[in-house]
N, C-alpha and C positions, 0 to 999 in steps of 0.2 A: 735419668741421664741417657742420652744416645751418643754413640761414637760415630764420628763422621768418617766416611770412607770414599775412596776414589778407585775406579776400575780403569786399568790401562792395558789395552790389547789392540793390536792392529786388525784383528778379525772381528767384524761386527757380530757374527753369531756367538762367538765366545763371550763378548761383552754382554750380549742379551741374556745368555744362559746364566752368567754369574749374577746379573742384576735380578733375574727371576728367582734364583735361589736365595739371595740375600734379602729380598723383599719379604720372605717368609720368617725372617729371624728378628725378633724383638731386640731392641737395644742398638740397632744400626740405622744410620741415616745416610743415604746416597747423596753426594753433593755434586758429582760430575762423572763423566766418562771421557777417556782420551784415547785416540787411535794411534798415538805414537809416544815414545819416551820424551821427545822434544816438546810436544804439546803438554805432556804432564809436567815437565820441568817448568814451563812458563806458568802453569796453574799453581804449582807448589811454591813458586816465588812470591805469590800474592795471597795464598790462602793456607790456613793451617788445617791439617787433617789428622786423624788418629790412626787410620789403617789404610793400607794400600794393597789392592789385588793386582799383581804385576806379572805380565808376560815377560819372557826373557828375549826370545828371538823376534826383533822388530827392525824395520829398515832404519838406517842412519845411526841409531843409538839403541843399544840393548837395554833391557831392564836392569841388568847388573851395573852397567855403566851409569845409568841414571842414579842408582843408589849410591854409587861411589862419588857422584858429583854433588850430592846434597850435604849441606853442612849439618843439618839436624834431620836426618831421615825419619819418617814415621815407621811404625810397625808394619811389617810386610808379610803377605802370604803369596808365595810364588804360584803362578798358574801357567803351566807350560805343557807342550806336547813332547818335550825332550827330557830324557832321563839323565843325560850326561852332566847336568849343571848342579847336581845336588851338593857336591863339596863346596862350590862357590856360594850356594845358598846358605850353607852353614856359616861361611865366613862373614856374611852380612847379617847374621843372627835372624834369619827368616823364621817366622813362627811355624810355618809348615810349607810343604812342597807338594802341590797338587798336580797330578797328571791328567791331561785332557783325554777323553771327555770327562768332565767333573760331575760326579753324582752329588745330589743334595746332601746325603748323609755324610759324605767325606768332607764337603765344604763346611757343614755344620760343626763337625769335629774340630776343624781348624779354627773356626771362629770361637768356639768354646775355649780353646787354648788361649786365644787372645783375651777373652773375657777374664779367664782365671788369672792370667798374668797381670791384669789391671786391678785385681782385687788386692787390698792391703795385706791380707794374710798369705797371698800366693807365693811371694818370694821376697826375702829381705836381702839387700845388697850391701856388702861391706866395701869400704874403700880399698881394701886389700884383696879379699877373696869373697866370692859369692857363696851364700849359704842359705839354708832353709831351716825352720824349726819343725821338729816332728815330735809328737807326744808319745811317750813310752815310759813305763814304770812310774806313772803318776807325775811326770815332769816333762817339760818341754826341752828337748835335746837339740842343741845346735849341731847341724850336720853340714860339713863342707860339700858343696856340689861336686867338686873335683875328686872327692874321696869315694863317691858312689860309683860302683861298677855296674850293678844291675839290681833290679827290683823284681821280686817273685811274689805272685799273688797266692794267698792262702784263704780263700773265701772272704771273710770280713777283716782279715789281717793281711799285712804284707811283710815280707822279710827284705829289709834294705841291706844288701850286701855291699860292704864298704871295704876299703883297702885293709883296714885293721879290725875287722869284726862285722857282726851282723846285728841289726837293730830290728826288733819286731814291733810293728806299729799298727794300731787299730785304725786303719784307713783303707780305702779300696784303691786298686792300682790306677783306675781312671782319674781319681782325684790327684794322685801324685803325678800322673802324666801331665795334667794341667799345670801343676806347680812347676814342673821341669820343662815346660813346653819350649822355652827359648835356650835351653842348655844342651842341645845336641843329644837328646835321648830319643830312642827309636823303639816303638812298640812292635815287637816281632811275633808276638803270640798273645793270646788272651791272658796268659799268666806271666809274661815276661816283658819288661821294659829295660832296655840296655843303653849304656853310655856308648855312643859311637866312638868316643876317644879311646876306649880300651879294647875294641874289637880287634883281634889278631888276624882272623881269616873268616871268609864267608864261603859256604858250600851250599849245595842244594838242600841239605838237611837242616842247616842252621848257622849260627855264628859261634866262633870260638872266643871265649873270654877266660883268661887265666887257666889254660889247660882244661877247660870245661866247655862242651858244646851245648848251647841252648837252642831248642828246636824252633823252626818257623811254624806259625799257625797258618792254615790254608788261607784264611781271610785277610791275614796281615802280610803275607810274604811279598807280594808285588810292591806294595807301598813301602815296606821296609827296605827292600832291595834298591828302590829308587832313592830313598833318603840316604842310603849308605853309598850311593854313587856307583852301584853295580848294574851294568847293562845286561839285560837278559836276552838271550838269542833263541 
């Protein structure tokens, strides 16, 4: 099975780069490219797609305005040169927020989040609250996504820190990052995945959660700051 995707960006080079990257990823099928949100809107009225690579700042209509106008919007990965729109991206449940120029490895990570979200075991949605199942103590434990504050990696295990306790799960942090890809969780370090909803403050050293500061990893800091909506000067 291949997932159909559309690239929307007013910059020809940006579209070309994304298409070059995505052509290397199995499981994706390019159906079209659009140079404006208005052109994309016309296309989406007639064709169904699974994934949208979407720029934000475009003439006449922004990418965010396009998403707001769609009755049943597809999954979206934001591709932009601007850091300031990360909070709005969270509001439309963007899978990821990629800053230009976009490296292949970073785009691949975003697409893997999309793939994981489409797998049956990735996340189970309740009519009332969203939750996932995590295996611990020889049983599948139902964990409310809203209760998870942060996840800490311990080699082949992770500690899932919740509002009312800690669950130790035999799973790696990257697998959980995929499962929680659409729930406003941000990877700030090789060993830490945090819920953006419970971050109290952000400094050069890391993020504060429940009177505890979790450090930034050098490779993750810039992307994490962008997803948290923090402009770096």
